[in-house]
MMTF fields as JSON, N, C-alpha, C and O atoms, coordinates in Angstrom:
{
  "mmtfVersion": "1.0.0",
  "mmtfProducer": "UNKNOWN",
  "numBonds": 519,
  "numAtoms": 520,
  "numGroups": 130,
  "numChains": 1,
  "numModels": 1,
  "chainsPerModel": [1],
  "groupsPerChain": [130],
  "chainIdList": ["A"],
  "bondAtomList": [4, 2, 8, 6, 12, 10, 16, 14, 20, 18, 24, 22, 28, 26, 32, 30, 36, 34, 40, 38, 44, 42, 48, 46, 52, 50, 56, 54, 60, 58, 64, 62, 68, 66, 72, 70, 76, 74, 80, 78, 84, 82, 88, 86, 92, 90, 96, 94, 100, 98, 104, 102, 108, 106, 112, 110, 116, 114, 120, 118, 124, 122, 128, 126, 132, 130, 136, 134, 140, 138, 144, 142, 148, 146, 152, 150, 156, 154, 160, 158, 164, 162, 168, 166, 172, 170, 176, 174, 180, 178, 184, 182, 188, 186, 192, 190, 196, 194, 200, 198, 204, 202, 208, 206, 212, 210, 216, 214, 220, 218, 224, 222, 228, 226, 232, 230, 236, 234, 240, 238, 244, 242, 248, 246, 252, 250, 256, 254, 260, 258, 264, 262, 268, 266, 272, 270, 276, 274, 280, 278, 284, 282, 288, 286, 292, 290, 296, 294, 300, 298, 304, 302, 308, 306, 312, 310, 316, 314, 320, 318, 324, 322, 328, 326, 332, 330, 336, 334, 340, 338, 344, 342, 348, 346, 352, 350, 356, 354, 360, 358, 364, 362, 368, 366, 372, 370, 376, 374, 380, 378, 384, 382, 388, 386, 392, 390, 396, 394, 400, 398, 404, 402, 408, 406, 412, 410, 416, 414, 420, 418, 424, 422, 428, 426, 432, 430, 436, 434, 440, 438, 444, 442, 448, 446, 452, 450, 456, 454, 460, 458, 464, 462, 468, 466, 472, 470, 476, 474, 480, 478, 484, 482, 488, 486, 492, 490, 496, 494, 500, 498, 504, 502, 508, 506, 512, 510, 516, 514],
  "bondOrderList": [1, 1, 1, 1, 1, 1, 1, 1, 1, 1, 1, 1, 1, 1, 1, 1, 1, 1, 1, 1, 1, 1, 1, 1, 1, 1, 1, 1, 1, 1, 1, 1, 1, 1, 1, 1, 1, 1, 1, 1, 1, 1, 1, 1, 1, 1, 1, 1, 1, 1, 1, 1, 1, 1, 1, 1, 1, 1, 1, 1, 1, 1, 1, 1, 1, 1, 1, 1, 1, 1, 1, 1, 1, 1, 1, 1, 1, 1, 1, 1, 1, 1, 1, 1, 1, 1, 1, 1, 1, 1, 1, 1, 1, 1, 1, 1, 1, 1, 1, 1, 1, 1, 1, 1, 1, 1, 1, 1, 1, 1, 1, 1, 1, 1, 1, 1, 1, 1, 1, 1, 1, 1, 1, 1, 1, 1, 1, 1, 1],
  "groupList": [{"groupName": "MET", "atomNameList": ["N", "CA", "C", "O"], "elementList": ["N", "C", "C", "O"], "formalChargeList": [0, 0, 0, 0], "bondAtomList": [1, 0, 2, 1, 3, 2], "bondOrderList": [1, 1, 2], "singleLetterCode": "M", "chemCompType": "L-PEPTIDE LINKING"}, {"groupName": "GLU", "atomNameList": ["N", "CA", "C", "O"], "elementList": ["N", "C", "C", "O"], "formalChargeList": [0, 0, 0, 0], "bondAtomList": [1, 0, 2, 1, 3, 2], "bondOrderList": [1, 1, 2], "singleLetterCode": "E", "chemCompType": "L-PEPTIDE LINKING"}, {"groupName": "ASN", "atomNameList": ["N", "CA", "C", "O"], "elementList": ["N", "C", "C", "O"], "formalChargeList": [0, 0, 0, 0], "bondAtomList": [1, 0, 2, 1, 3, 2], "bondOrderList": [1, 1, 2], "singleLetterCode": "N", "chemCompType": "L-PEPTIDE LINKING"}, {"groupName": "SER", "atomNameList": ["N", "CA", "C", "O"], "elementList": ["N", "C", "C", "O"], "formalChargeList": [0, 0, 0, 0], "bondAtomList": [1, 0, 2, 1, 3, 2], "bondOrderList": [1, 1, 2], "singleLetterCode": "S", "chemCompType": "L-PEPTIDE LINKING"}, {"groupName": "LYS", "atomNameList": ["N", "CA", "C", "O"], "elementList": ["N", "C", "C", "O"], "formalChargeList": [0, 0, 0, 0], "bondAtomList": [1, 0, 2, 1, 3, 2], "bondOrderList": [1, 1, 2], "singleLetterCode": "K", "chemCompType": "L-PEPTIDE LINKING"}, {"groupName": "GLN", "atomNameList": ["N", "CA", "C", "O"], "elementList": ["N", "C", "C", "O"], "formalChargeList": [0, 0, 0, 0], "bondAtomList": [1, 0, 2, 1, 3, 2], "bondOrderList": [1, 1, 2], "singleLetterCode": "Q", "chemCompType": "L-PEPTIDE LINKING"}, {"groupName": "LEU", "atomNameList": ["N", "CA", "C", "O"], "elementList": ["N", "C", "C", "O"], "formalChargeList": [0, 0, 0, 0], "bondAtomList": [1, 0, 2, 1, 3, 2], "bondOrderList": [1, 1, 2], "singleLetterCode": "L", "chemCompType": "L-PEPTIDE LINKING"}, {"groupName": "ARG", "atomNameList": ["N", "CA", "C", "O"], "elementList": ["N", "C", "C", "O"], "formalChargeList": [0, 0, 0, 0], "bondAtomList": [1, 0, 2, 1, 3, 2], "bondOrderList": [1, 1, 2], "singleLetterCode": "R", "chemCompType": "L-PEPTIDE LINKING"}, {"groupName": "GLY", "atomNameList": ["N", "CA", "C", "O"], "elementList": ["N", "C", "C", "O"], "formalChargeList": [0, 0, 0, 0], "bondAtomList": [1, 0, 2, 1, 3, 2], "bondOrderList": [1, 1, 2], "singleLetterCode": "G", "chemCompType": "PEPTIDE LINKING"}, {"groupName": "ILE", "atomNameList": ["N", "CA", "C", "O"], "elementList": ["N", "C", "C", "O"], "formalChargeList": [0, 0, 0, 0], "bondAtomList": [1, 0, 2, 1, 3, 2], "bondOrderList": [1, 1, 2], "singleLetterCode": "I", "chemCompType": "L-PEPTIDE LINKING"}, {"groupName": "CYS", "atomNameList": ["N", "CA", "C", "O"], "elementList": ["N", "C", "C", "O"], "formalChargeList": [0, 0, 0, 0], "bondAtomList": [1, 0, 2, 1, 3, 2], "bondOrderList": [1, 1, 2], "singleLetterCode": "C", "chemCompType": "L-PEPTIDE LINKING"}, {"groupName": "TYR", "atomNameList": ["N", "CA", "C", "O"], "elementList": ["N", "C", "C", "O"], "formalChargeList": [0, 0, 0, 0], "bondAtomList": [1, 0, 2, 1, 3, 2], "bondOrderList": [1, 1, 2], "singleLetterCode": "Y", "chemCompType": "L-PEPTIDE LINKING"}, {"groupName": "VAL", "atomNameList": ["N", "CA", "C", "O"], "elementList": ["N", "C", "C", "O"], "formalChargeList": [0, 0, 0, 0], "bondAtomList": [1, 0, 2, 1, 3, 2], "bondOrderList": [1, 1, 2], "singleLetterCode": "V", "chemCompType": "L-PEPTIDE LINKING"}, {"groupName": "PRO", "atomNameList": ["N", "CA", "C", "O"], "elementList": ["N", "C", "C", "O"], "formalChargeList": [0, 0, 0, 0], "bondAtomList": [1, 0, 2, 1, 3, 2], "bondOrderList": [1, 1, 2], "singleLetterCode": "P", "chemCompType": "L-PEPTIDE LINKING"}, {"groupName": "THR", "atomNameList": ["N", "CA", "C", "O"], "elementList": ["N", "C", "C", "O"], "formalChargeList": [0, 0, 0, 0], "bondAtomList": [1, 0, 2, 1, 3, 2], "bondOrderList": [1, 1, 2], "singleLetterCode": "T", "chemCompType": "L-PEPTIDE LINKING"}, {"groupName": "ALA", "atomNameList": ["N", "CA", "C", "O"], "elementList": ["N", "C", "C", "O"], "formalChargeList": [0, 0, 0, 0], "bondAtomList": [1, 0, 2, 1, 3, 2], "bondOrderList": [1, 1, 2], "singleLetterCode": "A", "chemCompType": "L-PEPTIDE LINKING"}, {"groupName": "ASP", "atomNameList": ["N", "CA", "C", "O"], "elementList": ["N", "C", "C", "O"], "formalChargeList": [0, 0, 0, 0], "bondAtomList": [1, 0, 2, 1, 3, 2], "bondOrderList": [1, 1, 2], "singleLetterCode": "D", "chemCompType": "L-PEPTIDE LINKING"}, {"groupName": "PHE", "atomNameList": ["N", "CA", "C", "O"], "elementList": ["N", "C", "C", "O"], "formalChargeList": [0, 0, 0, 0], "bondAtomList": [1, 0, 2, 1, 3, 2], "bondOrderList": [1, 1, 2], "singleLetterCode": "F", "chemCompType": "L-PEPTIDE LINKING"}],
  "groupTypeList": [0, 1, 2, 2, 3, 1, 4, 5, 6, 7, 8, 3, 8, 3, 7, 1, 9, 5, 4, 10, 9, 7, 2, 11, 4, 4, 5, 0, 4, 3, 6, 1, 11, 3, 7, 6, 7, 3, 6, 12, 13, 3, 14, 15, 3, 7, 13, 7, 12, 3, 4, 9, 1, 12, 9, 1, 1, 15, 9, 4, 11, 9, 15, 11, 6, 5, 16, 14, 6, 2, 15, 7, 17, 1, 1, 16, 2, 14, 14, 1, 15, 14, 5, 7, 14, 8, 2, 1, 7, 7, 13, 7, 9, 12, 7, 5, 4, 7, 5, 7, 17, 15, 3, 11, 0, 9, 4, 14, 5, 7, 2, 3, 6, 13, 15, 7, 7, 4, 17, 3, 3, 4, 3, 15, 1, 9, 10, 12, 17, 6],
  "groupIdList": [1, 2, 3, 4, 5, 6, 7, 8, 9, 10, 11, 12, 13, 14, 15, 16, 17, 18, 19, 20, 21, 22, 23, 24, 25, 26, 27, 28, 29, 30, 31, 32, 33, 34, 35, 36, 37, 38, 39, 40, 41, 42, 43, 44, 45, 46, 47, 48, 49, 50, 51, 52, 53, 54, 55, 56, 57, 58, 59, 60, 61, 62, 63, 64, 65, 66, 67, 68, 69, 70, 71, 72, 73, 74, 75, 76, 77, 78, 79, 80, 81, 82, 83, 84, 85, 86, 87, 88, 89, 90, 91, 92, 93, 94, 95, 96, 97, 98, 99, 100, 101, 102, 103, 104, 105, 106, 107, 108, 109, 110, 111, 112, 113, 114, 115, 116, 117, 118, 119, 120, 121, 122, 123, 124, 125, 126, 127, 128, 129, 130],
  "secStructList": [7, 7, 7, 2, 2, 2, 2, 2, 2, 2, 2, 2, 2, 2, 2, 2, 2, 2, 2, 2, 2, 2, 2, 2, 2, 2, 2, 2, 2, 2, 2, 2, 2, 2, 2, 2, 2, 2, 2, 1, 2, 2, 2, 2, 6, 7, 1, 7, 7, 7, 2, 2, 2, 2, 2, 2, 2, 2, 2, 2, 2, 2, 2, 2, 2, 2, 2, 2, 2, 2, 2, 2, 2, 2, 2, 2, 2, 2, 2, 2, 2, 2, 2, 7, 7, 2, 2, 2, 2, 2, 2, 2, 2, 2, 2, 2, 2, 2, 2, 2, 2, 2, 2, 2, 2, 2, 2, 2, 2, 2, 1, 7, 7, 7, 7, 7, 7, 7, 7, 7, 2, 2, 2, 2, 2, 2, 2, 2, 2, 7],
  "xCoordList": [0.823, 0.0, 0.869, 1.91, 0.424, 1.172, 0.653, -0.546, 1.56, 1.11, 0.992, 1.332, 0.518, 0.248, 1.505, 1.445, 2.628, 3.858, 4.316, 4.802, 4.167, 4.541, 3.627, 4.093, 2.339, 1.399, 1.733, 1.661, 2.1, 2.445, 3.71, 3.788, 4.691, 5.92, 5.647, 6.174, 4.835, 4.511, 3.711, 3.95, 2.769, 1.952, 2.764, 2.546, 3.698, 4.507, 5.444, 5.733, 5.92, 6.773, 6.028, 6.562, 4.792, 4.017, 3.645, 3.545, 3.436, 3.165, 4.378, 4.242, 5.549, 6.776, 6.947, 7.34, 6.65, 6.74, 5.736, 6.072, 4.512, 3.497, 3.913, 3.707, 4.493, 4.964, 6.066, 6.096, 6.954, 8.044, 7.496, 7.966, 6.518, 5.896, 5.211, 5.34, 4.475, 3.813, 4.828, 4.624, 5.913, 6.948, 7.572, 7.831, 7.809, 8.38, 7.435, 7.867, 6.155, 5.18, 5.089, 4.961, 5.153, 5.104, 6.318, 6.186, 7.486, 8.693, 8.615, 9.01, 8.11, 7.998, 7.004, 7.239, 5.892, 4.905, 5.507, 5.299, 6.242, 6.889, 7.913, 8.007, 8.673, 9.651, 8.968, 9.442, 7.862, 7.153, 6.552, 6.56, 6.033, 5.532, 6.668, 6.483, 7.82, 8.941, 9.409, 9.805, 9.367, 9.71, 8.711, 9.099, 7.424, 6.399, 6.576, 6.455, 6.861, 7.047, 8.217, 8.154, 9.273, 10.435, 10.158, 10.838, 9.18, 8.867, 7.935, 7.909, 7.172, 6.222, 6.933, 7.37, 7.056, 7.839, 7.339, 8.154, 6.042, 5.523, 5.783, 5.737, 6.05, 6.31, 7.77, 8.189, 8.545, 9.93, 10.799, 11.702, 10.539, 11.405, 10.998, 11.777, 9.804, 9.346, 9.794, 9.782, 10.189, 10.714, 9.655, 9.907, 8.485, 7.447, 6.152, 5.631, 5.639, 4.388, 3.594, 4.145, 2.288, 1.464, 1.257, 1.396, 0.93, 0.741, -0.434, -0.385, -1.484, -2.657, -2.292, -2.708, -1.512, -1.102, -0.21, -0.298, 0.63, 1.48, 0.61, 0.86, -0.4, -1.287, -2.066, -2.189, -2.596, -3.345, -2.464, -2.882, -1.247, -0.335, 0.091, 0.286, 0.237, 0.584, -0.541, -0.284, -1.782, -2.933, -2.952, -3.166, -2.726, -2.694, -1.564, -1.743, -0.418, 0.736, 0.496, 0.872, -0.118, -0.437, -1.431, -1.293, -2.433, -3.397, -2.703, -2.995, -1.781, -1.022, -0.203, -0.189, 0.472, 1.273, 0.403, 0.796, -0.777, -1.693, -2.159, -2.194, -2.517, -2.94, -1.814, -2.04, -0.61, 0.543, 0.795, 1.059, 0.712, 0.919, -0.153, 0.159, -1.406, -2.489, -2.312, -2.518, -1.93, -1.731, -0.578, -0.668, 0.482, 1.629, 1.265, 1.689, 0.485, 0.064, -0.824, -0.649, -1.779, -2.66, -1.874, -2.126, -0.924, -0.103, 0.728, 0.834, 1.314, 2.11, 1.248, 1.677, 0.044, -0.836, -1.267, -1.342, -1.549, -2.061, -0.962, -1.136, 0.164, 1.192, 2.063, 2.265, 2.571, 3.518, 2.843, 3.466, 1.612, 0.922, 0.736, 0.771, 0.54, 0.357, 1.682, 1.729, 2.768, 4.059, 4.88, 5.584, 4.799, 5.67, 4.868, 3.728, 5.495, 4.894, 5.437, 6.352, 4.889, 5.299, 6.758, 7.412, 7.285, 8.673, 9.67, 10.744, 9.339, 10.238, 10.251, 11.276, 9.148, 9.044, 9.729, 10.147, 9.846, 10.289, 11.671, 11.791, 12.715, 14.022, 13.995, 14.649, 13.262, 13.174, 12.485, 12.928, 11.416, 10.684, 11.557, 11.575, 12.273, 13.153, 14.236, 14.547, 14.812, 15.849, 15.286, 15.939, 14.084, 13.46, 13.193, 13.417, 12.716, 12.46, 13.748, 13.773, 14.816, 16.101, 16.601, 17.117, 16.445, 16.888, 16.077, 16.637, 14.763, 13.917, 14.277, 14.344, 14.508, 14.859, 16.204, 16.358, 17.172, 18.495, 18.403, 19.014, 17.645, 17.522, 16.763, 17.066, 15.791, 15.07, 16.012, 15.983, 16.844, 17.777, 18.77, 19.108, 19.237, 20.17, 19.496, 20.093, 18.256, 17.532, 17.273, 17.428, 16.88, 16.572, 17.821, 17.761, 18.937, 20.177, 20.621, 21.169, 20.395, 20.802, 19.902, 20.388, 18.609, 17.642, 17.154, 16.134, 17.853, 17.338, 17.485, 18.483, 16.474, 16.486, 16.817, 16.681, 17.245, 17.528, 16.291, 15.164, 16.514, 15.399, 14.612, 15.163, 13.333, 12.45, 12.732, 12.785, 12.914, 13.216, 11.935, 10.9, 12.02, 10.902, 10.985, 12.076, 9.84, 9.799, 9.908, 9.263, 10.72, 10.859, 10.743, 10.909, 10.462, 10.338, 11.683, 11.728, 12.768, 14.097, 14.312, 14.881, 13.86, 14.021, 13.131, 13.477, 11.989, 11.139, 11.832, 11.741, 12.52, 13.249, 14.376, 14.628, 15.044, 16.12, 15.561, 16.15, 14.424, 13.796, 13.416, 13.565, 12.939, 12.503, 13.69, 13.587, 14.812, 15.959, 16.748, 17.615, 16.477, 17.203, 16.73, 17.244],
  "yCoordList": [-1.185, 0.0, 1.251, 1.307, 2.236, 3.486, 4.443, 4.51, 5.166, 6.196, 7.53, 7.62, 8.547, 9.837, 10.493, 11.12, 10.366, 11.011, 10.418, 11.149, 9.107, 8.485, 8.949, 9.169, 9.101, 9.594, 11.025, 11.381, 11.852, 13.237, 13.316, 14.124, 12.483, 12.479, 12.085, 12.701, 11.072, 10.628, 11.698, 11.934, 12.346, 13.385, 14.615, 15.206, 15.014, 16.194, 15.939, 16.856, 14.712, 14.371, 14.481, 14.987, 14.006, 14.096, 15.545, 15.93, 16.36, 17.78, 18.479, 19.343, 18.093, 18.681, 18.3, 19.125, 17.053, 16.608, 17.363, 17.811, 17.51, 18.244, 19.7, 20.27, 20.294, 21.676, 21.784, 22.723, 20.826, 20.795, 20.644, 21.308, 19.784, 19.58, 20.857, 21.239, 21.53, 22.792, 23.846, 24.549, 23.948, 24.924, 24.613, 25.516, 23.338, 22.931, 23.291, 23.843, 22.98, 23.301, 24.805, 25.263, 25.566, 27.026, 27.553, 28.441, 27.008, 27.42, 27.067, 27.861, 25.883, 25.464, 26.34, 26.704, 26.671, 27.535, 28.911, 29.481, 29.431, 30.724, 30.682, 31.623, 29.603, 29.442, 29.406, 30.032, 28.681, 28.582, 29.929, 30.269, 30.696, 32.035, 32.924, 33.692, 32.834, 33.661, 33.237, 34.083, 31.939, 31.483, 32.02, 32.485, 31.956, 32.478, 33.982, 34.492, 34.69, 36.14, 36.493, 37.485, 35.704, 35.99, 35.731, 36.294, 34.897, 34.583, 35.597, 35.713, 36.331, 37.306, 38.658, 39.183, 39.232, 40.462, 41.643, 42.417, 41.802, 42.969, 42.898, 43.929, 41.726, 41.606, 41.313, 41.443, 40.925, 40.513, 41.657, 41.437, 42.864, 43.983, 44.66, 45.43, 44.388, 45.044, 44.25, 43.019, 44.951, 44.243, 43.522, 42.417, 44.118, 43.503, 43.419, 44.432, 42.203, 41.978, 40.941, 39.934, 41.189, 40.23, 38.968, 38.995, 37.887, 36.616, 36.682, 36.116, 37.372, 37.504, 38.278, 37.922, 39.338, 40.137, 39.327, 39.481, 38.483, 37.619, 36.711, 36.56, 36.113, 35.212, 35.979, 35.513, 37.161, 37.963, 38.367, 38.273, 38.816, 39.221, 38.023, 38.162, 36.864, 35.658, 35.289, 34.893, 35.42, 35.135, 36.095, 35.681, 37.389, 38.383, 38.086, 38.201, 37.71, 37.435, 36.203, 36.189, 35.186, 33.981, 34.318, 33.838, 35.146, 35.567, 36.364, 36.185, 37.245, 38.027, 37.109, 37.287, 36.138, 35.205, 34.393, 34.135, 33.994, 33.24, 34.094, 33.619, 35.349, 36.252, 36.483, 36.482, 36.679, 36.892, 35.669, 35.791, 34.506, 33.269, 33.094, 32.727, 33.354, 33.242, 34.233, 33.888, 35.469, 36.479, 36.084, 36.247, 35.576, 35.154, 33.975, 33.914, 33.049, 31.888, 32.319, 31.848, 33.216, 33.706, 34.484, 34.352, 35.292, 36.074, 35.164, 35.396, 34.134, 33.185, 32.471, 32.264, 32.099, 31.378, 32.25, 31.77, 33.51, 34.358, 34.84, 34.796, 35.3, 35.877, 34.824, 34.873, 33.892, 32.937, 31.826, 31.239, 31.535, 30.478, 30.888, 30.043, 32.162, 32.613, 32.775, 32.667, 33.032, 33.287, 32.022, 31.913, 31.07, 29.899, 28.601, 28.566, 27.573, 26.254, 25.664, 26.224, 24.55, 23.919, 23.489, 23.586, 23.015, 22.555, 23.695, 23.502, 24.875, 26.021, 26.574, 27.089, 26.48, 27.031, 26.159, 26.66, 24.893, 23.958, 24.272, 24.283, 24.527, 24.816, 26.067, 26.1, 27.071, 28.304, 28.038, 28.532, 27.27, 26.965, 26.147, 26.399, 25.179, 24.36, 25.23, 25.081, 26.138, 27.03, 27.929, 28.134, 28.468, 29.324, 28.544, 29.055, 27.312, 26.496, 26.221, 26.28, 25.92, 25.669, 26.915, 26.826, 28.083, 29.325, 29.609, 29.995, 29.422, 29.649, 28.692, 29.087, 27.435, 26.45, 26.783, 26.673, 27.189, 27.536, 28.739, 28.741, 29.764, 30.941, 30.589, 31.122, 29.706, 29.263, 28.545, 28.791, 27.661, 26.922, 27.86, 27.667, 28.873, 29.833, 30.598, 30.794, 31.034, 31.78, 30.927, 31.4, 29.68, 28.839, 28.491, 28.354, 28.346, 28.065, 29.278, 29.133, 30.47, 31.692, 32.001, 32.453, 31.768, 32.132, 30.945, 31.04, 29.843, 28.647, 28.75, 29.252, 28.267, 28.172, 26.737, 25.836, 26.516, 25.132, 24.255, 24.714, 23.012, 22.079, 21.936, 22.018, 21.724, 21.593, 20.29, 19.223, 20.39, 19.2, 18.477, 19.098, 17.189, 16.365, 16.209, 16.143, 16.15, 15.979, 14.501, 13.669, 14.187, 12.792, 12.692, 13.677, 11.51, 11.299, 11.497, 11.836, 11.292, 11.482, 12.949, 13.25, 13.868, 15.287, 15.682, 16.589, 15.017, 15.29, 14.835, 15.502, 13.711, 13.226, 14.178, 14.424, 14.708, 15.661, 16.907, 17.441, 17.363, 18.554, 18.341, 19.251, 17.176, 16.883, 16.881, 17.357, 16.348, 16.224, 17.512, 17.606, 18.506, 19.776, 20.604, 21.703],
  "zCoordList": [0.0, 0.0, 0.0, 0.654, -0.737, -0.805, 0.257, 0.525, 0.844, 1.776, 1.036, -0.144, 1.718, 1.078, 0.518, -0.539, 1.191, 0.711, -0.624, -1.487, -0.804, -2.073, -3.198, -4.316, -2.925, -3.935, -4.33, -5.506, -3.343, -3.636, -4.486, -5.412, -4.177, -4.964, -6.414, -7.34, -6.601, -7.951, -8.691, -9.875, -8.015, -8.634, -8.994, -10.052, -8.137, -8.429, -9.603, -10.371, -9.75, -10.888, -12.2, -13.187, -12.209, -13.45, -13.743, -14.909, -12.698, -12.917, -13.529, -14.395, -13.067, -13.615, -15.088, -15.913, -15.398, -16.789, -17.645, -18.741, -17.162, -17.913, -18.109, -19.181, -17.077, -17.179, -18.227, -19.022, -18.214, -19.182, -20.607, -21.531, -20.773, -22.086, -22.549, -23.712, -21.647, -22.002, -22.434, -23.424, -21.689, -22.04, -23.394, -24.188, -23.65, -24.928, -26.08, -27.092, -25.923, -26.971, -27.189, -28.324, -26.119, -26.216, -26.985, -27.827, -26.696, -27.4, -28.883, -29.737, -29.184, -30.582, -31.345, -32.497, -30.688, -31.327, -31.605, -32.676, -30.653, -30.821, -31.952, -32.741, -32.033, -33.102, -34.465, -35.413, -34.569, -35.848, -36.257, -37.44, -35.303, -35.619, -36.112, -37.056, -35.497, -35.943, -37.332, -38.133, -37.628, -38.984, -40.001, -41.072, -39.666, -40.567, -40.748, -41.862, -39.667, -39.727, -40.638, -41.364, -40.612, -41.453, -42.933, -43.791, -43.244, -44.642, -45.292, -46.517, -44.489, -45.025, -45.111, -44.088, -46.32, -46.474, -45.642, -45.14, -45.485, -44.765, -43.265, -42.594, -42.724, -41.287, -40.973, -39.822, -41.964, -41.711, -41.205, -40.397, -41.666, -41.299, -39.993, -39.432, -39.505, -38.277, -37.057, -37.076, -35.992, -34.817, -33.983, -33.501, -33.803, -32.968, -33.766, -34.231, -33.919, -34.636, -33.858, -33.413, -33.693, -32.961, -33.802, -35.025, -33.143, -33.834, -34.799, -35.891, -34.391, -35.262, -36.52, -37.623, -36.347, -37.493, -38.437, -39.656, -37.892, -38.719, -39.581, -40.777, -38.982, -39.733, -40.798, -41.931, -40.441, -41.415, -42.591, -43.745, -42.301, -43.367, -44.216, -45.424, -43.606, -44.361, -45.326, -46.463, -44.872, -45.739, -46.92, -48.059, -46.645, -47.722, -48.708, -49.921, -48.186, -49.042, -49.914, -51.086, -49.355, -50.138, -51.249, -52.374, -50.934, -51.953, -53.059, -54.241, -52.661, -53.642, -54.549, -55.767, -53.962, -54.758, -55.713, -56.851, -55.249, -56.101, -57.277, -58.412, -57.012, -58.085, -59.093, -60.303, -58.582, -59.458, -60.327, -61.523, -59.728, -60.477, -61.552, -62.684, -61.204, -62.182, -63.321, -64.484, -62.991, -64.028, -64.947, -66.164, -64.378, -65.176, -66.073, -67.227, -65.544, -66.325, -67.489, -68.613, -67.223, -68.287, -69.331, -70.529, -68.881, -69.801, -70.692, -71.897, -70.105, -70.885, -71.919, -73.054, -71.53, -72.451, -73.62, -74.751, -73.369, -74.451, -75.383, -76.601, -74.847, -75.721, -76.39, -77.603, -75.636, -76.197, -76.992, -77.876, -76.702, -77.447, -78.899, -79.794, -79.135, -80.511, -81.235, -82.461, -80.5, -81.138, -81.362, -82.366, -80.444, -80.505, -80.428, -79.964, -80.888, -80.706, -79.421, -78.817, -79.001, -77.748, -77.736, -76.698, -78.862, -78.911, -78.768, -78.198, -79.27, -79.152, -77.731, -77.285, -77.021, -75.669, -74.627, -73.583, -74.885, -73.853, -73.267, -72.042, -74.055, -73.444, -72.562, -71.52, -72.959, -72.173, -70.835, -69.799, -70.856, -69.625, -68.681, -67.476, -69.216, -68.378, -67.752, -66.571, -68.537, -68.02, -66.922, -65.899, -67.119, -66.109, -64.824, -63.727, -64.96, -63.774, -63.011, -61.782, -63.739, -63.079, -62.354, -61.24, -62.992, -62.355, -61.097, -60.071, -61.171, -59.996, -58.871, -57.707, -59.22, -58.201, -57.561, -56.345, -58.372, -57.835, -56.907, -55.838, -57.299, -56.429, -55.154, -54.086, -55.255, -54.057, -53.099, -51.893, -53.631, -52.783, -52.108, -50.94, -52.831, -52.241, -51.114, -50.055, -51.328, -50.294, -49.066, -47.94, -49.267, -48.11, -47.327, -46.105, -47.993, -47.268, -46.471, -45.378, -47.0, -46.328, -45.143, -44.106, -45.274, -44.243, -43.441, -42.759, -43.509, -42.851, -41.342, -40.825, -40.66, -39.208, -38.836, -39.664, -37.616, -37.23, -37.356, -37.169, -37.669, -37.843, -36.549, -35.451, -36.703, -35.551, -34.823, -35.434, -33.504, -32.724, -32.346, -32.103, -32.302, -31.851, -30.346, -29.779, -29.708, -28.264, -27.951, -28.587, -26.977, -26.576, -25.069, -24.35, -24.612, -23.17, -22.485, -21.302, -23.202, -22.625, -22.263, -21.214, -23.129, -22.81, -21.643, -20.885, -21.485, -20.325, -19.054, -18.023, -19.119, -17.952, -17.587, -16.407, -18.583, -18.328, -17.665, -16.725, -18.16, -17.604, -16.146, -15.33, -15.814, -14.448, -13.501, -12.371, -13.957, -13.071, -12.936, -12.067, -13.766, -13.667, -12.558, -12.345]
}
């Protein structure tokens, strides 16, 4: 049979683990918001931005990118379809895709944040013993 002191010790340990888990989730959420903030041009340069504003600006930016992509696609279809055949356009499109991919890779390497860590029970144990 367990006495009251043993129950309290076991309960306080699980509370510490839960506290550690909550803190970890809070840190991860904060990190993800900062990553999102850095990707949206209108919020990247400002020092303090609320989380709601980051999400609103991200939605606006995604809509802008979608509109730009649609306009570019329509423009390509109307102008180049009448001037060139599919075989003549192909090398140019491949070259453009390669250039876009290369510039994307350069940007992501320059602005990359550390990879997101997974939570494990081992880190909870470390937190409890600290």
